[in-house]
PLY file of the C-alpha trace (Angstrom):
ply
format ascii 1.0
element vertex 372
property float x
property float y
property float z
element edge 371
property int vertex1
property int vertex2
end_header
-23.44 -33.44 -106.91
-25.80 -34.84 -109.44
-28.34 -32.02 -109.62
-29.07 -31.99 -113.42
-30.94 -36.05 -112.55
-33.49 -34.53 -109.95
-37.01 -34.61 -111.61
-39.12 -31.63 -110.44
-41.94 -32.85 -107.91
-42.01 -33.77 -104.15
-40.82 -37.10 -102.39
-41.77 -38.46 -99.16
-39.58 -41.23 -97.31
-41.36 -42.88 -95.03
-40.10 -46.64 -93.42
-43.20 -48.23 -92.30
-41.01 -50.43 -90.00
-40.56 -47.96 -87.32
-42.12 -47.19 -84.01
-40.36 -43.66 -84.05
-41.47 -40.00 -83.36
-45.05 -39.43 -84.56
-45.33 -42.43 -86.71
-48.83 -43.40 -87.10
-49.49 -39.52 -87.96
-46.58 -39.72 -90.50
-47.75 -42.55 -92.31
-50.66 -41.72 -92.42
-49.41 -38.34 -93.85
-47.53 -40.13 -96.14
-50.64 -42.10 -97.77
-52.39 -39.02 -97.35
-50.02 -37.45 -99.90
-49.54 -39.96 -102.06
-50.96 -39.37 -105.21
-48.95 -35.85 -105.27
-45.13 -38.15 -105.01
-42.66 -38.65 -107.05
-40.46 -42.11 -106.33
-37.48 -41.54 -104.26
-35.52 -43.48 -106.73
-36.69 -41.25 -109.63
-34.74 -38.18 -107.53
-37.64 -35.76 -106.54
-36.31 -32.28 -106.33
-38.00 -31.68 -102.55
-38.16 -34.69 -99.99
-39.68 -35.05 -96.99
-38.27 -36.90 -93.88
-38.92 -37.10 -90.23
-36.72 -36.26 -87.28
-36.32 -40.16 -86.82
-35.06 -40.75 -90.19
-31.39 -42.28 -90.50
-28.61 -39.44 -90.94
-27.35 -41.26 -94.23
-30.83 -41.02 -95.75
-30.70 -37.33 -95.21
-26.76 -37.12 -96.22
-27.38 -38.91 -99.39
-30.42 -36.69 -100.13
-28.23 -33.57 -99.83
-25.21 -35.44 -102.11
-27.68 -35.49 -104.98
-28.63 -31.77 -104.39
-32.10 -32.29 -103.37
-33.93 -30.19 -100.91
-34.16 -31.00 -97.44
-37.68 -30.70 -96.10
-37.13 -32.11 -92.08
-40.61 -32.66 -89.65
-39.23 -31.51 -86.15
-40.99 -32.46 -83.18
-39.22 -31.84 -79.41
-35.49 -31.62 -78.20
-34.48 -32.72 -74.74
-34.14 -30.11 -72.12
-33.17 -32.58 -68.60
-32.12 -29.67 -66.23
-28.88 -31.12 -64.48
-29.93 -33.78 -61.59
-28.04 -36.93 -59.83
-30.20 -39.04 -61.93
-29.34 -37.71 -64.92
-25.30 -37.15 -64.57
-25.61 -40.95 -63.62
-26.03 -41.98 -67.40
-22.62 -40.79 -68.18
-19.43 -42.59 -68.05
-16.55 -41.25 -65.26
-14.96 -38.36 -66.83
-18.06 -36.62 -67.76
-20.26 -37.09 -64.61
-17.39 -34.71 -62.88
-17.28 -32.39 -65.45
-21.16 -31.96 -65.16
-21.54 -32.07 -61.44
-19.81 -28.47 -61.38
-23.29 -27.62 -63.17
-24.77 -29.11 -60.04
-22.10 -27.52 -57.95
-21.90 -23.88 -59.51
-25.63 -22.57 -60.34
-23.91 -19.78 -63.40
-22.63 -23.42 -64.91
-26.20 -25.06 -65.07
-27.11 -24.03 -68.38
-23.67 -24.81 -70.14
-23.68 -28.07 -68.21
-27.66 -28.72 -68.90
-26.91 -28.26 -72.74
-23.96 -30.19 -72.70
-25.68 -33.18 -71.25
-28.47 -32.87 -72.87
-26.22 -32.35 -76.20
-24.10 -35.61 -75.44
-26.95 -37.34 -74.41
-29.57 -37.57 -77.94
-29.75 -33.70 -78.49
-26.57 -34.27 -81.41
-28.73 -36.65 -83.44
-31.51 -34.12 -84.01
-29.03 -30.83 -84.58
-27.06 -32.72 -86.95
-30.34 -33.10 -89.05
-31.93 -30.08 -88.90
-28.27 -28.32 -89.19
-28.75 -30.22 -92.31
-31.83 -29.31 -93.70
-33.11 -26.84 -95.83
-36.53 -26.01 -94.08
-38.08 -27.46 -90.53
-41.59 -28.14 -90.17
-42.27 -27.43 -86.70
-45.33 -29.30 -84.73
-46.50 -26.32 -82.57
-45.26 -22.79 -81.41
-43.95 -24.40 -78.43
-41.65 -26.74 -81.09
-40.88 -23.44 -83.02
-39.90 -21.74 -79.27
-37.70 -24.27 -78.30
-35.68 -24.89 -81.35
-35.30 -21.19 -82.54
-32.80 -20.74 -79.50
-30.27 -22.96 -81.19
-31.14 -22.48 -84.88
-32.25 -18.98 -84.87
-32.32 -18.46 -88.77
-33.46 -21.77 -90.56
-36.14 -21.05 -92.67
-39.27 -22.79 -91.18
-43.10 -23.09 -90.47
-46.04 -24.44 -87.96
-48.07 -27.22 -89.34
-49.91 -29.20 -86.28
-49.89 -33.04 -86.66
-53.26 -34.26 -87.27
-55.91 -37.45 -88.08
-58.48 -38.93 -89.80
-61.84 -37.76 -88.00
-64.23 -40.54 -86.73
-66.19 -38.86 -84.33
-70.06 -38.73 -84.79
-71.26 -35.25 -83.70
-74.90 -35.52 -81.91
-76.50 -33.08 -79.31
-78.23 -35.98 -77.90
-74.76 -37.43 -76.33
-75.98 -38.44 -72.70
-73.58 -38.59 -70.00
-72.64 -41.28 -67.82
-73.29 -41.06 -63.84
-70.13 -41.78 -63.27
-67.40 -39.32 -65.33
-65.96 -41.50 -67.79
-62.30 -40.26 -68.18
-59.49 -41.67 -70.96
-56.15 -41.04 -71.44
-53.15 -43.25 -73.18
-50.26 -44.84 -71.83
-46.93 -43.46 -72.09
-44.41 -45.90 -70.00
-40.96 -44.00 -70.19
-41.15 -40.12 -69.62
-42.38 -39.01 -66.58
-43.26 -35.88 -68.03
-46.48 -37.19 -69.61
-47.49 -37.16 -66.26
-49.72 -40.41 -66.10
-48.55 -40.91 -62.26
-50.13 -37.54 -61.66
-53.58 -38.63 -63.34
-53.68 -41.77 -61.66
-52.99 -39.39 -57.99
-55.59 -36.88 -59.00
-58.14 -39.93 -59.74
-57.65 -41.16 -56.47
-58.36 -37.42 -54.81
-61.62 -37.64 -56.26
-62.84 -40.61 -55.76
-61.79 -40.96 -52.43
-61.45 -37.50 -51.01
-64.34 -35.66 -52.80
-66.74 -38.70 -53.52
-66.90 -37.40 -57.04
-67.84 -40.12 -59.17
-64.77 -40.72 -61.88
-63.55 -44.02 -63.64
-59.95 -43.57 -65.93
-59.51 -46.05 -68.34
-55.49 -45.91 -69.18
-55.14 -46.90 -73.17
-52.28 -48.86 -74.19
-50.71 -50.16 -70.48
-48.41 -52.44 -70.20
-47.15 -52.72 -66.76
-44.59 -50.62 -67.08
-44.28 -47.45 -65.43
-41.48 -44.55 -65.01
-38.60 -45.22 -62.84
-39.57 -42.24 -60.42
-43.26 -44.10 -59.95
-44.29 -44.60 -56.40
-45.57 -47.99 -55.48
-49.16 -46.53 -54.19
-49.72 -45.36 -57.80
-48.66 -48.49 -58.74
-51.07 -50.29 -56.60
-54.45 -47.81 -57.36
-53.48 -48.86 -61.30
-53.81 -52.73 -60.10
-56.67 -52.46 -57.13
-59.13 -49.72 -57.81
-62.42 -50.09 -59.03
-62.29 -46.76 -61.30
-58.85 -47.54 -62.57
-59.09 -49.64 -65.86
-56.53 -50.40 -68.04
-56.14 -51.80 -71.70
-53.07 -52.90 -73.23
-50.77 -51.71 -75.86
-51.31 -51.25 -79.36
-50.04 -50.24 -82.46
-52.96 -49.34 -84.53
-56.74 -48.67 -82.62
-58.94 -51.77 -81.65
-62.50 -52.00 -81.65
-61.90 -52.45 -77.36
-59.52 -48.95 -77.66
-62.35 -47.34 -80.12
-65.16 -48.27 -77.86
-63.58 -46.90 -74.92
-63.14 -43.73 -76.66
-66.27 -43.24 -77.96
-67.85 -43.91 -74.46
-65.30 -41.17 -72.69
-66.38 -37.93 -71.36
-62.91 -36.21 -72.13
-59.68 -36.89 -72.33
-57.70 -36.15 -69.77
-53.86 -34.98 -70.07
-51.52 -32.98 -67.85
-48.25 -33.73 -70.64
-45.66 -31.08 -69.71
-43.70 -29.36 -72.46
-44.75 -31.68 -74.97
-44.31 -30.17 -78.52
-47.40 -32.30 -80.02
-48.91 -34.97 -78.30
-50.36 -37.20 -81.06
-52.04 -38.81 -78.47
-54.25 -36.19 -77.70
-54.89 -35.83 -81.33
-55.86 -39.50 -82.17
-58.19 -39.05 -79.10
-60.17 -36.05 -80.14
-60.38 -37.55 -83.26
-63.18 -39.93 -81.96
-64.83 -36.27 -81.16
-63.90 -36.42 -77.65
-63.04 -32.30 -75.40
-59.61 -32.35 -73.66
-59.41 -31.17 -69.65
-55.35 -30.57 -69.24
-52.99 -27.82 -69.17
-52.00 -25.64 -71.40
-48.25 -27.31 -71.53
-46.00 -27.28 -74.81
-47.96 -27.88 -77.97
-51.98 -28.60 -76.30
-52.81 -24.68 -76.91
-51.94 -25.68 -80.86
-54.07 -28.48 -80.65
-57.35 -28.25 -78.32
-57.90 -24.55 -78.77
-61.56 -23.81 -78.10
-62.12 -27.77 -78.12
-61.50 -28.16 -74.14
-60.41 -26.66 -71.34
-56.37 -25.93 -70.16
-55.36 -24.47 -67.27
-52.72 -21.66 -67.92
-49.13 -22.64 -67.20
-45.78 -20.55 -67.99
-43.53 -23.48 -69.39
-40.58 -21.11 -69.11
-40.98 -19.41 -65.39
-38.37 -21.88 -63.69
-36.15 -21.23 -67.33
-35.62 -23.34 -70.12
-34.33 -26.62 -68.55
-36.85 -28.39 -66.57
-37.90 -31.97 -65.21
-38.74 -34.16 -67.84
-37.15 -37.86 -68.14
-35.10 -38.62 -65.01
-37.19 -36.50 -62.52
-40.85 -36.11 -60.97
-40.91 -33.00 -60.07
-43.33 -30.98 -61.82
-45.55 -27.74 -61.41
-48.70 -28.15 -59.11
-51.84 -28.88 -60.61
-54.49 -27.25 -58.81
-57.08 -29.68 -58.24
-60.20 -27.58 -57.40
-59.71 -25.80 -60.66
-59.05 -28.78 -62.69
-62.38 -30.18 -61.04
-64.16 -26.88 -62.10
-63.16 -27.35 -66.03
-63.87 -31.19 -65.92
-67.65 -30.25 -64.88
-67.47 -27.52 -67.43
-66.70 -30.14 -70.37
-69.03 -32.72 -68.91
-72.07 -30.23 -68.72
-71.85 -28.91 -71.62
-70.20 -32.03 -73.36
-72.70 -32.00 -76.93
-71.15 -28.18 -77.28
-67.64 -29.02 -76.81
-67.80 -31.94 -79.28
-69.11 -29.91 -81.76
-66.15 -27.70 -81.23
-63.83 -30.68 -81.28
-65.55 -31.49 -84.92
-65.27 -27.80 -86.14
-61.33 -28.12 -84.84
-61.03 -30.67 -87.59
-62.71 -28.76 -90.25
-60.86 -26.27 -89.85
-56.75 -27.34 -88.43
-56.77 -31.25 -87.39
-57.99 -33.09 -89.96
-55.52 -34.88 -92.06
-56.61 -33.95 -95.55
-56.31 -30.05 -94.07
-52.66 -31.26 -92.84
-51.69 -32.74 -95.68
-52.30 -29.96 -97.77
-50.42 -27.73 -95.56
-47.16 -29.96 -95.75
-47.85 -30.06 -99.78
-48.30 -26.58 -100.18
-44.78 -25.99 -98.32
-43.34 -28.74 -99.99
-44.37 -27.70 -103.66
-43.39 -23.66 -102.59
-39.79 -24.97 -102.36
-39.55 -26.08 -106.16
0 1
1 2
2 3
3 4
4 5
5 6
6 7
7 8
8 9
9 10
10 11
11 12
12 13
13 14
14 15
15 16
16 17
17 18
18 19
19 20
20 21
21 22
22 23
23 24
24 25
25 26
26 27
27 28
28 29
29 30
30 31
31 32
32 33
33 34
34 35
35 36
36 37
37 38
38 39
39 40
40 41
41 42
42 43
43 44
44 45
45 46
46 47
47 48
48 49
49 50
50 51
51 52
52 53
53 54
54 55
55 56
56 57
57 58
58 59
59 60
60 61
61 62
62 63
63 64
64 65
65 66
66 67
67 68
68 69
69 70
70 71
71 72
72 73
73 74
74 75
75 76
76 77
77 78
78 79
79 80
80 81
81 82
82 83
83 84
84 85
85 86
86 87
87 88
88 89
89 90
90 91
91 92
92 93
93 94
94 95
95 96
96 97
97 98
98 99
99 100
100 101
101 102
102 103
103 104
104 105
105 106
106 107
107 108
108 109
109 110
110 111
111 112
112 113
113 114
114 115
115 116
116 117
117 118
118 119
119 120
120 121
121 122
122 123
123 124
124 125
125 126
126 127
127 128
128 129
129 130
130 131
131 132
132 133
133 134
134 135
135 136
136 137
137 138
138 139
139 140
140 141
141 142
142 143
143 144
144 145
145 146
146 147
147 148
148 149
149 150
150 151
151 152
152 153
153 154
154 155
155 156
156 157
157 158
158 159
159 160
160 161
161 162
162 163
163 164
164 165
165 166
166 167
167 168
168 169
169 170
170 171
171 172
172 173
173 174
174 175
175 176
176 177
177 178
178 179
179 180
180 181
181 182
182 183
183 184
184 185
185 186
186 187
187 188
188 189
189 190
190 191
191 192
192 193
193 194
194 195
195 196
196 197
197 198
198 199
199 200
200 201
201 202
202 203
203 204
204 205
205 206
206 207
207 208
208 209
209 210
210 211
211 212
212 213
213 214
214 215
215 216
216 217
217 218
218 219
219 220
220 221
221 222
222 223
223 224
224 225
225 226
226 227
227 228
228 229
229 230
230 231
231 232
232 233
233 234
234 235
235 236
236 237
237 238
238 239
239 240
240 241
241 242
242 243
243 244
244 245
245 246
246 247
247 248
248 249
249 250
250 251
251 252
252 253
253 254
254 255
255 256
256 257
257 258
258 259
259 260
260 261
261 262
262 263
263 264
264 265
265 266
266 267
267 268
268 269
269 270
270 271
271 272
272 273
273 274
274 275
275 276
276 277
277 278
278 279
279 280
280 281
281 282
282 283
283 284
284 285
285 286
286 287
287 288
288 289
289 290
290 291
291 292
292 293
293 294
294 295
295 296
296 297
297 298
298 299
299 300
300 301
301 302
302 303
303 304
304 305
305 306
306 307
307 308
308 309
309 310
310 311
311 312
312 313
313 314
314 315
315 316
316 317
317 318
318 319
319 320
320 321
321 322
322 323
323 324
324 325
325 326
326 327
327 328
328 329
329 330
330 331
331 332
332 333
333 334
334 335
335 336
336 337
337 338
338 339
339 340
340 341
341 342
342 343
343 344
344 345
345 346
346 347
347 348
348 349
349 350
350 351
351 352
352 353
353 354
354 355
355 356
356 357
357 358
358 359
359 360
360 361
361 362
362 363
363 364
364 365
365 366
366 367
367 368
368 369
369 370
370 371
């Protein structure tokens, strides 16, 4: 190791060409910390990496004797299912099927399946890291099962606040809901949001419009034909195309929305929610994953027990999630709509206290400096 060549200071590895885990947030964090950073070519003592960093970069830092800090979001925790097992070649399929046949073998086989399928890449990086920054209490909890002794802290993601609070905000005659699309993970539950909006309009005659931002015409494999038909043909469901940065049309929808609706299940830190809130929008959803850490009092989240059925759950290969009580959801939406100005004030306060990118960057800076 060449520890003598290290310069006392902090650095951040950021590859702007990537479009992976929390890329918009990590780029914003890098830009905010930029004046405090030592260029990586000068070998700073402490380096922050995102979990999606190439493994070679982490290994290089370790060989130089640098202190590696790793920003970690979630891991994969799919329970065993026929669809999941089909992802593996024949010998592994046979082994994993034992977890379906024998209940006592389910969790060990689910661990093996998730490890082989994706988790091993993150686990290697975490094992090499000297310090972990988790994005929520949920993120820390699911990783502590495997890395109980890793030094860590929790820092929720942030964004630049763009909302303008006014107590004269006028709620539309039709409730304007907005959500941001994810085309590959059923656990984002876009299909369930669509079903709810259809139910509200068709069964309860409640005037609600939903705009799905970032829609690319694709949905997870498990999505029903009726949901696709509703997205494509309902007068009260609109879509905006996929985006890399927030365009004027996206911002216009966010500014006019009454609330952001999310059913996201066991997501460590859904950055899309923070980005939407940065436009002053309160949130209604379920208190799953890291949503509590984000929303606080700036919305209404229905309670849910993420581990009621155990550690492993539906995630990528199934569309089988806890039932949402629509009547309680309607009550939550009515509460936020009727008290919209107050909830928007709460959103602004959440950013002032916790979610503004400068607040978040200062917390990261403090952690990095403490490791010098």
